[in-house]
Phi, psi and omega in degrees: 000138179281107185299333181294343182267001176276142172271157187253152176301143178254219181288134178249145180227140177240125180241143177293314181211146180209158177293308180208129179295325177299311182296320180298315182294319180297327182282348188248030172047061184285153168256163180303130181100342178290146184211161177220141176233139178235147176292328177204159176236141178265339181223041176298145183220160178238200181298140179070023180063020174292143180287142177246114180294125188230069181283168175301143177105354178260180176246112182236116185207161176225142182225139172272117182241159176295150179271123170264111180284142355286168185300330180298329178294319177298318180297318178296320180296319179296319177301317179299321180294318181294318178299317181296321178297312181299317181292326175295336178270002176097008180255122178274105185246173176216160181266153176232135183299134359260338189211034176252153177241132182248144172227125185054042176067013176237148182292126178239348182207149178221160183228136175229115179255127180233130187274131171241170176298327185277346183156211181238128172276114179261108177266130185229128176235123179237115183269070176298343185273355182294109188293329180287339179269314189252017175055035176075005184265084177265128178263005178266060185261005174204157186295326180298317180293320179296317179295322178297317178294320179299317180292324176296320179294319178299319178299318179291323176297319178298319180296311187283335180263002178296145179290351179278352178267122182294147179305317182296326178293320178296314182294314183295324178293321179298315179295321176299323181289355177289335179062287175278112189293322183276146178216164176260125188237155175234126176224108187066237177256014179262133171246135183204163176256135181198180180230127178289121180260324187201151176240114179279096187294326183285323181259002176057049179229155181243128176269123183237131176271119181280172181296333178272012178075001175285142181254128178243146176255119188238137177305127187299322184286346181257000181264132178233133175261133182264154176284000000 
C-alpha cells in the first residue's frame, strides 16, 4: 500500500456526554481526519433514524473521512475497519447488511455515514459494555484505553478508505467478513433466505443467490437483512 495515499488523523475531541457524535462533528466545521469520541450519547442514531443505545463503556465516535464514490463503497470500507478492530481485540464478529456488526448473532456495533461537502462523517458505535454479549467483560474502563482504541480505529479507517485500496478488495473483504454466508432478507413484502455473491457498486444493486440457486439482482437501498 502506498503510504502517501493515506489520510492522517486530525484534531481529536473527548466529550463526557453528547446528543450525537455525528451531529457534534458536523456542527464544528471538521477537516478530513478530525474526530470526536464521547463516553455516552443521549440521541445516538443508526440507519433509518433508528435510535442507537449508547451506555457508558462503549466506543462512540465520529470521524470525517474522504468519500470513496459511490457512498456504499465508503460504508463497506468503514465496516471492514470496525471488524478488524473488534477482531484485534479478540472478538470474532461478522457483518450484517448493510452496516451492522454482530457478535454471537447479536448486534454489537453500527455505522452511520453522512455525506458533507468536505467528505463523509462516519459515525461508529460499538457497545463493548453490553453484558449479555460480552459477559460483563468491558475493557473500556478508562479514558486512556478508550482513546487508544479510537486512534487504532482511525488508523484502520485510513487504511480501508485509502484510494490505494481497490474497490474489489473492499467488497471481497466485506463479503468474507459475513462468516455465515446465508442470511434472512426482506425486500418489499418478500422474505427469503439467500447468499450475497456480489455488490454492483455502480448500479447500487446486490446479487443474491437464492436457495434454488437462482441469482437475483436487488436494489441495495431496498434490501434489509433480518437477524
